[in-house]
N, C-alpha and C positions, 0 to 999 in steps of 0.2 A: 092467426089464421093459418090453417093447415096447408102444407105444400101439396100441390096436385100430384096424384100418383097414377100409375098404369098408363092407359092410352091418352088420358088427359094431360098427364105430365109430359109424354112424348111430344104431343102437339105443341105445348107451351115451349118446350126446348127447341122445337123446329122453328117456331116463330122467332125466337131469340137469335138462333143461328142465322136466319135470313136477314134480320135487321142488322146483325153484325156485319154480314157480307155486303149489304147495301151501302153501308157507310163508306166502304172502300171505293165504290163506283158512283158516288153522289157528290156533286160539287157543292160549293158553299151556298148555292141557290137552291139546293135540295132537288136538283134535276139529275137524271141518270146520265152516266158517261164513264168511259174507261180512261183513267189517266194514262198519259204517255209522255214522251220526251219532246213532243212537238208543240210549238206555239201555233196560234191560230190567227189568220189574217182574214177578217170578214170584209168582203167587198160586194155586197148584194146589188149595188147599182150596175155592176158589170153584166147582170142578167139581161139588161136591155140590148147589149151587143151580142151576147151568147145566143139569144133567141133568134136574132136576125143574121148576124155575121156579115162579112163582106159580100157574100153571095146574094144578099137581099137586093143589091143594085145591079139588075140585069136589063134595065131599060135601054132601049136603043138610043135615046136622047142622052147626050153628054151631061153628067150631073153638074159640071161647072157652068154649062150653058143654062141649065134648068134652074139652078139655085137663085139667081137674081129675080126670077119671075115669081118667087114666093116671098113670104114675109121674112124679115130678118130672124125672127124667133124660130120659124119652121126650118129655115135653111142654115141656121147657125152663123149667119153673116154678122160680123163684128163692125165693119165699116164699109160704106159705099163711096167710091170716088168717081171721077169723070170717066176714066178709061179702064180702071181696075177696081177690085174690091178685095176685102180681107174676110176670110171665112175660117171657122174652126175645122180642123181635121177631125173627121168622124172617128178615126182610129188613131188617137194621139199617142205620140211617144211619151210625152209628159203633159200635165195640165197646162193649157195655154198654147198648145201647138197650133200655130196659125198658118194658113196657106194664102199667099197673095197671088191673085189671078187676074189676067186681063178679061174683060167681058167678051172680046172676040175669040172665036174658036180657032186658035192657032197653036201649033205643036212645038215649034222651035223658037228658041230665044232670039235667033238671028232674024226671025220673020216679024217681030213686033216693031211698031213705029217708034220714032224718037219720043213722042209724047207718052206712049205706053211705057217705054223704057224708063223715062224720068219719073213717072208716077209710081211705077212698080218699085223703084229704088226708094223714093220718098216714103211710100207706104210701108215698106220693110223697116225703114228707120223708125217710123212712127210706131209700128207694132212693137219693136224692141223697147222703145221708151215707155209705152203704155204697160207692157208686161213688167218692166222693171218697177214701175210705179205701183202696180197692183200686187205683184208676187215676189219681188226681190230675188230673182234668180242669180246664180253665181256666174253664169255664162250663157252662151247661145251656140246653136248650130244653125247655119244659114246655108241653103243650097237648092239647086235645081237638078232633078234627075231627068236626063234627056233620053227618051226612047225606052223600050222594054229592056234592052240590054243594060241600060243605065240605071235601072231600078224604078222607073216611073210606074206608079200604080195606075194612073190614067194618063197614058202617054200622048193621047191626041189633043189634050188641052194643057197648055203651059201653066205651071204653078210653082211658086217658090216657097220652100219650107222655112218657117221661123220657129225654131224649137228651143224653148228655155231649158237650161240645164242647172242641176244642183249637184253639189259634191255628194257622191255616193249613190246617185240615182241609177247607175249602171250596176245594180247588185245581182244576186244569183237568179232572181226571177226571170229577167230577159235572157240571161246567159244560159241557164240550165233548163228552165221551164218554158222559154219562149213566150213569156207572159209579162205584161207591164201592169203595175199597180197604179190605177188612176184614182186619186183620192177625192175628186170632185166631179159632179155630173156636168155634162157639156152645157146644159142650159144655164147652170149657175156660173160657169166660167164665161160663157158668152155675155151674160148680163154684166158681170164685173168689168170685162174688157171694154164692152160697148159704152158703159157709163163713164169710163175713164178716158175714152177717146175724144179729143176735142172736136168741136163742130167744124173747125177749119181744116181738120185732118192732119194737123201738125202738132207735135208736142216737143217742146224744148226745155230740158232741165225740169221736167215735171209740170210745165205750164204750157198753155196754148201759145201759138206764135203771136207775138205782139203783146203778150201779157206782161204786166209790170210787177 
């Protein structure tokens, strides 16, 4: 078969040149892209937070007062006690970041009752045990931020943070980009923790209180 000549030959050579250059910017799935030295971290689930952001909560009603009036799934409540409840943080530092709150709208730790104090402590312990059972963290951060100056996001309603920690979770993302990578959606996390939480609200060595 004769080789194309003239204009036809030039067009054929042009197609060959384009195909050659395409191979340099096409990945193994034959999709276009320009290779570079960067890795890719795909976290599409974070679009749920990006679209809304913390500014989406501008209601006059306290979100910690409103949450118990909705379903556990809608409010991300993990467990309900007599005077306190455990709820997932909408903006978690790590997966499984729980907030333990009294039902009463009270701002200061010194203003809660003895009963609330006792249940808040017991629920914090239960949260740690449940998270250990489900996610096997290497450690925890526990704490209460009191007042705006103390770093409280919602200062008017007392809440204690239970944050599971893993070695290496304080990587470059939160330090440089002020971004946390959350590998699991909140509804999935809530379901796992709620299912693992014993009915009596207490978990000892991976078992409910009184279990043999």
